[in-house]
C-alpha positions as CSV (number, residue, x, y, z in Angstrom):
1,M,-4.0,-9.3,12.0
2,G,-1.0,-10.6,9.7
3,P,-0.2,-9.3,6.1
4,N,-2.0,-11.4,3.5
5,R,-0.3,-14.2,1.4
6,R,0.7,-13.1,-1.8
7,K,-0.9,-15.0,-4.8
8,F,1.0,-15.7,-8.3
9,T,-0.7,-16.3,-11.4
10,R,-0.1,-19.7,-13.5
11,E,1.9,-17.4,-15.9
12,F,4.5,-16.7,-13.2
13,K,4.8,-20.0,-11.6
14,E,5.2,-21.6,-15.2
15,A,7.9,-18.6,-16.1
16,A,9.8,-19.3,-12.8
17,V,10.0,-23.0,-13.3
18,R,11.0,-22.5,-16.9
19,R,13.5,-20.3,-16.1
20,L,14.7,-23.1,-13.8
21,E,14.8,-25.7,-16.4
22,L,16.7,-23.4,-18.4
23,G,19.7,-23.8,-16.0
24,A,19.3,-20.7,-13.4
25,S,20.0,-22.0,-10.1
26,V,17.3,-21.7,-7.7
27,A,18.7,-19.5,-5.7
28,E,19.4,-17.1,-8.4
29,V,15.3,-17.5,-9.5
30,A,14.3,-17.4,-6.1
31,R,15.9,-13.8,-5.7
32,A,14.6,-12.2,-8.9
33,C,10.6,-13.7,-8.4
34,E,10.9,-12.5,-4.7
35,V,10.1,-16.1,-3.5
36,N,11.4,-18.6,-0.8
37,A,13.4,-21.3,-2.5
38,N,11.3,-23.8,-1.0
39,V,7.9,-22.4,-3.0
40,L,10.2,-22.9,-6.5
41,H,10.7,-26.6,-5.4
42,R,7.3,-27.0,-5.0
43,W,6.0,-25.2,-8.0
44,R,8.6,-27.1,-9.9
45,R,7.4,-30.7,-7.9
46,E,3.6,-29.6,-8.7
47,L,4.2,-29.2,-12.5
48,R,6.0,-32.2,-12.8
49,E,3.2,-34.3,-11.3
50,F,0.1,-32.4,-12.6
51,G,1.4,-31.0,-16.0
52,S,-1.6,-28.9,-17.2
53,K,-3.6,-29.6,-14.1
54,A,-1.2,-27.7,-11.8
55,F,-2.0,-24.1,-10.4
56,T,-5.5,-24.4,-10.7
57,G,-6.2,-21.8,-8.3
58,P,-6.8,-18.1,-8.6
59,G,-3.4,-15.8,-8.6
60,R,-2.8,-12.3,-8.5
61,N,0.1,-10.4,-10.3
62,R,2.6,-9.1,-8.3
63,A,2.2,-5.9,-10.1
64,E,-1.3,-5.5,-9.2
65,E,-0.2,-6.0,-5.4
66,N,2.5,-3.3,-6.0
67,R,-0.2,-1.5,-7.1
68,I,-3.2,-1.9,-4.5
69,A,-0.5,-1.1,-1.7
70,A,0.9,2.1,-3.5
71,L,-2.7,3.1,-3.4
72,E,-3.3,2.1,0.2
73,R,-0.1,4.2,1.1
74,K,-1.5,7.0,-0.9
75,V,-5.1,7.1,1.0
76,G,-3.2,6.8,4.4
77,Q,-1.1,9.8,3.2
78,Q,-4.1,11.6,2.1
79,A,-5.7,10.8,5.3
80,V,-3.3,12.2,7.3
81,E,-3.1,15.2,5.4
82,I,-6.7,16.0,5.7
83,D,-6.6,15.6,9.4
84,F,-3.8,18.2,9.5
85,L,-5.8,20.3,7.5
86,R,-8.6,20.1,9.6
87,G,-6.9,20.6,12.8
88,C,-5.1,24.1,10.9
89,L,-8.6,25.2,9.8
90,Q,-9.9,24.4,13.3
91,H,-7.1,26.6,14.6
92,V,-7.3,29.5,11.9
93,E,-11.1,29.8,13.2
94,E,-10.6,29.8,16.7
95,Q,-8.1,32.9,15.9
96,R,-10.4,34.3,14.0
97,R,-13.5,34.3,16.7
98,L,-10.8,35.7,19.5
99,Q,-10.0,38.2,17.0
100,A,-13.5,39.2,16.7
101,L,-14.3,39.2,20.2
102,T,-11.0,41.2,20.5
103,T,-11.9,43.9,18.2
104,R,-15.5,43.9,19.3
105,G,-14.6,44.6,23.0
106,S,-11.8,47.2,22.4
107,S,-14.1,49.2,19.7
108,T,-16.9,49.5,22.8
109,R,-14.0,50.8,25.0
110,T,-12.8,53.5,22.7
111,S,-16.4,54.9,22.1
112,K,-16.9,54.8,26.0
113,S,-13.9,56.6,26.5
114,K,-14.6,59.6,24.4
């Protein structure tokens, strides 16, 4: 499955269009907002055509997306660490069992040789 589409809040879109109206270039605003220039043109057109009724759909804040992505990375890293530590624990338990068998066997041998 491909990456999810980003969703922007109404306020974010209006702020981007406002920057365009204040004289900033489309390329500059696109870089700052991390969106394609065509998206800015569409937002500007929708705002002109629909006014206050533009951008009525649900949107998510970019900061929310970044936080979710960071938390998902952290969960993934912790899962890797847990798997590693489980492997280490399993190895230590095997070594203890082997040592217990070896210790039991050698103590029996020493008692027989006396």
